[in-house]
Structures are given as C-alpha cells and as structure tokens.
N, C-alpha and C positions, 0 to 999 in steps of 0.2 A: 336780742338780735332782731333787726327789722325783717319784715316779710321778704324783702329782696335778699338780704344776707342768707336767710334760711333756704332760699331757692338756689344758691350757689351760681348766680349768673356770672359769666366770664367777661373780662374786658375783650374788646375786639381789636384785632390788627388787620392790616392789609394782607390780602392773599394774592401773591404774584409769583408766577413760575412754580407753583406747587408748594410755596412756603408762606408761612405767616411771618410778617415782619412789621416793624415800626415805620412810620412815615420818614421821608428823608430829613425833614426838619425836626423830627422828634415831638412834634406838637400833637396834641390830642384834644378832644371835646367830650362833653358828657351827654349821655342820653338818660331820659327820666321816665319813670313809671307814671303814666297819665292818671292813674287812679289815686296816687298819693303825692305826685310831683317830687318824690325822693329820687335821688340819683340812682340809676340802674347799672350803669357801666361806663367806663372810659373807652373812647373809640379813637383809633389812630386818625389824625387829620391829614389827609393827603392834600397836595397842592399841584400845580401844573407840572412840576418836575416828576412827581410820582406818576401822574397820568402819562407823561412822555415815556417814562420807563415801562409802564404797564403795556402801553401800545407797542413799544419797541419789542418787548418779550412776545407779545401776541403775534406780531408781524414776523418775527424770526421763527417762531413756532410753526406759523402757517406755511411759510416758505420751505421749511424743512420737510414737509409732506407727512410727518408722523401722524397727523390727524386728517388733514385734508385729502391725502391719498390712501388713507386706510380703507380697506373694503367696507362697504356700507354694513354688511352683516356683522363685522367686528365692532364698528362704531355703535351699532344698535345694541349689541350685546353689553357694552359698557354703560350706555345710558339706561338700559333696563335694570342693571345692577344698581345704578344710582337710585332708581325708582324704588326698588326693593329696600334699600338702606334707609331711604326717607320713611317708608312705612315702618320699619323696625325702630325708628327714633321718633315716632309720631308724638308721644307723650312729652318728650323733651322739647322738640320744636314747637309744639303747640303752647307749652308754658311760656317759652321765650316770646313767641308771637303775641300772646295775650298780655304779658308784662310790658312789652315794648309799645304795642299798639293801643292797649286799653280795651280791647274787644273781649266779648265773653268766651270763656274757655271751651264752652260746648260748640262754639262755631269754629274756633281754631282747630280743635281735636276732631270734631265731627264732619268739617267741610274743607277748610282751607289746606291743611296739610295733606289729607288724602287726595284733594284735587291736584296739588303740586306733584304728588307721586304719579298721578294719572297723566299730567302734562308730559312728564319725562317718558313714560311708557308709550303714550300715543305717538309722539313724534318719532321716537326710536323705532317703533314698529312701521310706521307709515313710510319711513325712509326707504324701506325695502320694496315698496310698491308704487313709487312715483314712475309714471309712464312717460317715455320720451317719444315725440313724433317721428314718423318715418313715412316718407312719401315717394312713390314711384311715378315718373311721368316721361313717357317716350324713351329717350335715351339717357335720361338723368335720374339720379336718386338723391334725395335730400333727407337728412335726418338732424335732429336737434341733440345738443349735448348740454347738460346743465351742470356747471362747475361751482364749487363754493366761491363766494364773492370775496372773502378775505377777512380782515379784522372787522368785527362788528361791535359798535358801542351801544350798550343797552342801559338806559337810564330808567330807574324803577320808582314808583311812587310810595308814599308812606301808608296808604290805607290797607293794602293787601300785599305786603312786601314779599313773602316767600312764594305765594301763589303766583303773583305777577312775574316775579323773577324767573320761576321755572317755565312759565308760559313763553317767555322770550328766549331764555337760555336753551331750552330743550329743542326748539325749532332751529336756532342758529347753529347749534352743535350738530344736530342730526343732519344738517345740510353740508357739514364739513368745515365750517368756519371756525376761527378762534375768537374769543370774546373778551371784552373788558366791560364789566358791570359796575354801575354806581348806584347803590341803594340810597334811598332818602336819608338825610341826616337825622331825621326824627326817629327813624326805625330801622337801623342797620343790622341788628344782632342776628336775627335768623338768617338773613341773606349771607352774611359772612360764614355761617356754619356750613353752607353748601360746599365750601372748600374742603372741609374734612371728609365729606361724603364723596366728593370727587376723587380725592386721593385713595380712599379706601376701595373705590370701585375700579381703580386702575386708570383713570383718565390721565393722559400724559401731561407732565408739567408744562404750563405756558398756554394750555388750551382754554382754561377758564381762569380769569383774573378778576378780582374783586377789590375795588378801592372805594373808600369812604371819605367824604369831604364835601365842601361847599360847591354848589352848582356853578357859582360865578368864576371859579378857578378850574376845578377838576371838570365839571360839565362842559365848560367852554372849550377846553383843550380836546375833550372826547368828541366834540362835534365840529371842530374845524381842522383836525389834523389830517395831513395829506395821505397818511397810510390807512386811515379808516375808510372802508368801503360800504358800510351800512350803518344807519343810525335808527334805532327804534326807541321812541320816547313815549312815556305815559305820564301825564300831569296836566296842569292847567293850560288854558289856551294861550295866555300871555306868554308863558315860558316856551310853549310850543312854537310861537312865532320866532322867538329868539333862536331856538334850535334850527329852525328852518333857515334863518338868515345866516347863521354860522356855517350850516352845511353847504349853502349856496357858494360860499368862497371856494370850496374844493369840488363842487358838483357832486356831493355825496347823496345817494338816494336815502330818503327818510320815510319812516312810518310813524305817524303821530296819532296817538289815541288821547284825546283831550277832554274838555269839560262836557257837561250835559245839563239840560233842564227838561227832562223827558216828560211827556204828557201821558198821564194814566187815565184813560177815558172810560167812563161807566155809563152804559146806556140803560134806558128804563127796563129793557127786557132781560137784563143780566140776572144771574143768580147772585143776589145781593150778599148773602153770607159768604159765598165764595170770593166775591169781589172785595169785600171788606177784609177778609183774611189775607188775600193776596196783595192788597194795597197797603196793609200794615207792614208786611214784609218788605215791600218795595221801597218804603221810605225810612223804616226804622232799623233794618238790618245793618249791622256794623256801625251803629249810631248815625246812620244816614250818610256816612263817609264812603259813598260809592258813586262812581261816575254814572252808573246805569240807574240810579235812584229814580223812581216814579214821583218826582218832587212836585209836579203840578198835577193835581187831581181834578179832572174835569168831569162833572156829574150832571146828567140831564135833569132839567128843572122839575119834571114831574115826579122825580123820586129824591130830589135834593135834600129836603128836610129829614126824610126817613133814613136816607143813606148816612147823612151826617150824625144823626142820633146813634145809629148802630156803630158808626166808626169810632166816635168819642167814647162810647161804652167799651169798645174793644181796646182802645188806647189805655184806658184806666187799668187794664189788667197787665200791662207791660211792667215787668219788674226791672227797675234800674238799680244797679249797685255793683258790689265787688265783682270784677271780671273773673276772679278765680272760683267764684261760687257757681256750682252747676245749676242753681235756680235763677241766675241772672240772664235776663233777655237782652238787655242793653247796657253797655259799659260806659267807659269815660271817653271824651274827645281827646285827640292826640296831644293838645298842648293848651296852656293857658291862653296864648294868643288866639288860638282857633276858637276856644270857648267864647272869648270876648267878641270875636267877629260874628259868631253865630247869634249871640244875644243882641248885638248891634242890629243885625238884620231884622230880628223879630221886632225890635222897638221902632225901626224904620217902617216896617209893614203896618204897624198899629197907628203910626203918625200918618201914614198914606190913607188910612181909612179901612184897613182890613180889621176884622173882628177876631178876637182870640177865643177859641172854643175850649182849649185846655193847654196847659203848659206854660211856657214863656219865662221860666225861672231856672236858676240852679237847683240842683236836687238837695233838699234838706237832709242834713246828717252826713253829707259827704263833701263838706266845704273844702276839705284839704285837696281834693282831686278836681278833675275837670269834667264833672257831670252835669248834664243839662237835660231837663225834662223833655219827653216827646211832646212836641208842640204842633198844634193845628191852627192855622189861620184861615178864616172862611169869608165869604162874600168878597173875594179878591178879584180886582180887575186885572186882566192880563198885561196891561201897560204898567202896572206897578213894578218897582224895583225888585221887590221880593218874588215877583213872577218872572222876571227877565234874567236875573243874575243867579249864578250857581252859589247856593249857600253852603252846600257840602256838610250838612249836619241834620239833626233830627227835626227838621222843620218842614211841614207840609202846607202848601197853599191850595185852597179849594176854590174852584171857579165854576160857576153855573153855566150851562149852555141849553139852547132850545132844540136845535136841529142837528142832524148829522153834518151838514154842510158847515154850520157855525163851529162845531167840535173840531173839524179838520182845520178850519181857518185859525182857530185859537192855537191848536197844537203846532201849526207851522209858523206861527207868529213868534219866532225866537231866532236868535243867532245861532243856536245849537241845532244839532240833528243826530244825536247819538242813538237814542232808543225810544221806545213807547210801548204802551200796553192798551189793548182794547178788550173790554168785557161786555160780551153780548152773547145771546143764544141764537142770533140771526146769522146763519152762515154766509149769506150774501153780503150782508152789511160788514161782517167781519173782514172779509177779503177786500171789499171796496175801500174800507178805511185803512186797512193795512197797506194797501198799494199807494194810497194818496198821502199818508203821513210822511213827511221827509225826515227819514231816520235810517241809520245803518242797520238797526235791529228792531224788530217789533214782535211782541208776544201777544197771543190771543188766549185769553182766560188762563193765563199763567204768568210768572215772572222769573227771570234769572236762570231758567234751564238753558244750558249750553251744549250743543253738540260740537265737539272739537273739530269736526270735519268742515264746518261751515265758516264763511267769511265773518270776521269780526272788525268793526270799525265804524266811524261816524262821517257825517257830511257837514258842510258848512264850518263853523267854528269848533266842531266836535272832532276834526281831524282829517288826516290824509292817508289813503291807502287802507288795505285790508290784510289781516293775518288770520291764520287758522287754516288747518288742512293743507291743500295744495297751494293756497295763497301765501302761506308762510314760506314754503319751499321756493316759490317763484321769487319772493322778495329776497330771500337770503342766498339766491343763486344768481349766476351770470349765464344767460342762455346764448348759445352759439349754434348757428345753422351751418352745417357741412354739406356741400353739394358735390357729387362725383358723377362724371361722365361714364356711362356704362359701356 
C-alpha cells in the first residue's frame, strides 16, 4: 500500500446546508501529494450551478435570522467550541495539511493548525467587546448599529489553506454573516473538514458552506452574484483584479490580500546572527510559498560579503525532504507546474546577470516529487525580473545598498507593498525606515509575528483593505447611524 493509502485520506465532497454531497454534475477532480505526485483524493468539482445553490442556501439561512440574529454570546460559544474541536483533531488536520500542501509536518502541527484554532477563538471572543459609538449633542442623540452584512464569499489560497480559511471564516461568522468558501483546487482537503467540525460544534446548517471547483466558474459566480454582500480574496494580484472587476458589477465591497515582493533590509549595525536566522525563516519557511516572504534581501555594502558568507553557511544546514519527517525543514512545492515556474525564474535571473550562491536545482534523490533546493541569487539589480516579480518559492535575491536613503528607495521600487523587515540596533533608524517603507506590515528585528488585533493587508498591487481585530468586524458589518430627538 502507498504512503497515501496508509494514511486513510478521504475523498472530498461539497459541504452545503450542513451536509456533504456530490456536485450537481457528478464531476470530480484529483488532488495530489506534492512530495510524490501520487493521487491523494478525488474532490467533487462544483460549477456555477453549485455556487448558485450554495449562495441561495446561505442567503436563505441569513434571512432566517437563526445565526444573524442569534445573541452574540451564543455565536461566540459555538465558535469557541469549533476552536476546541480543531485542537482535539490537530494531528489529523496537520497530516492532511502536510500531504495536501507538501509542507513539513512540524509546521502544520506546531503552527498552522494551532493558529487556526486561535483564529476561531479570537474572533469569537472579540465579538463580545465590539464597541458602538454613542454621541449626545444638545437636543439630539446619535448612536451606531453594526449589523451583519449578509452572504460573504471567501476565496482561499493553496499555500496555507486551513489557517487562511479560519482567518476569514472566523471573522465573518463572528459578525453574524453566513459564508460560502472556495478553497484552492490544489489544496482543498483540510478546508472541507471544517464542515465536520462545524456540525459537531452545533453551527446551524447553511451558515457555513464549502464548495470546491475552478475559479473560472465557481469563483466567478461567487464574486458577481447579486446576493453576495462581501468578498474576501487571498491570492495573486492578477486574479485579484478579476475579482474586483466581477464585484464591481454588483457593487460588492471587497477585501483583497494579494502578492508581495517584500524587502528584508539588513543594516551594518544589526545583530548579524539574529538577522541571518530571521532572514532564513523569512524566505524558506513553507518552501517560500508565503505572500509575506522577505524575498528581496537588501544588505548594506560594508557587511555584504560577511553577511552573504554567514547566510549561505546557514542555508547549507536546511534539511529538504519528506514532509512527514520531523527532521524536515523544507518540503515540496505544491505542483509540478509551480516547480517548473520557480526553476524558470532562477534561470532567468542567472541570464540577467545575477550570481548563484547556492541551490538552483531540483533536490537529488527526490525526483518523484516537487522538491527544489533553497536558492540564493546575489549581486542582483533591483530592476531585474527576479527582483520585481513574485516567484513564490524558495528563491532569495540579494541586493547591496550603501545608505539608508538608498535602501528605502530600493524597497519602495516595486509594484508591491505588502510587508518588510528592518534589522538594526539603531532605534531611531528602525522607526525612520519603518515609517517610510511603503508596506502594510513591517517588522523590526523579527518576522512573521502577528497580533490578531492589528490591521493586516497591503498597499499598491498587494491589495485593498485591512482585516484583523476591529477592522475585520468593520468589513463584515454594515454600519448604521440612528439619531433621535430628545
């Protein structure tokens, strides 16, 4: 029996109105283990008719008031129960996530699934403490009322499927909405499992609906349907533009979290060992398949050679291999096509004049899967294609700079503005640079730490809007001002 057969992975169906069912057409598609390219499961293939049905169910459920008018404390209790059930099933969910995505099991079990549980609990509890404005003036009193917006379409990427799904679902449900979720076709298996958890926690049928299928049909209908009142999308910037165009036909508010090419800036006064370790994590975590990746490493020229030497030495210690092994630091890329795209970028970079410090090949001994070596290109000019376009893989480009002003100019010379990192022990410089780099998030002497109360999102081609904390509740709600003469 294959390693997949031994794991007992289930085929996936659509989850609509609290029930698992086949697609209307009866069609299905296959999903594959990126580490072996063996078939992992069959998945129900929804089309626009399934999307119509799911939206109809979500709209009917919303209008019934069974969830939208449920007291906040009761909604919170159900979502907290879902959080607890996620933690009870952490091993099972982590296994499915690793087999579906190709990421190391220690990341799935140690971070992704626990963070998913934290998402559910955070928004469940915060819903109890959202403050409404109240103003008195002379003979009048005005107050605000925040009501759930309605049916929310949530479209989830393939790189962190369960964590990203709960990030969106938790906030939308906590605000009282009903949702229709479409996970990515590459990685739908863990997302579909949330339906089982919802049923066990007592979430009313029709509140959460999960449909799997191609973006061109299912995604299109989810983003141009007149009964959809909110759209939250995470993915590449090109698809984000299409989502926005679709939404414009019905004037549906959108939240878009799109691509990135974030600058990771190392100044000469930084703790170099700390900066090396953090920069390794920032580009090679999850095989570099993270929108927040510090994929452009800007290093001050006075420490350029020393830092590069330390960095390459650290890269050599990264263990690439079987995602199910606890020893593995970096697993497989999500698909053959993505592997080929990453390699093509590396070859383009070399042809543009970048130098190869390490990597640049498929991993020997793992040819059956989509494994690629952690790769570093140095002496890169920021105008090169590899410095301007999102590779979304384990490929770092290293760019020298002389002054603080030049570092800021290089960092901002990008169509993206999602995140950034500054490594320095100069407190004033840290805050100067952080305020001038055009990005939605910026870390100082760390990377990837997220306080769920803070706004999350990017500028320019990295997206529109912010979610997180009160910003999520504002997005998933309709605000009304009521004024009364006293």
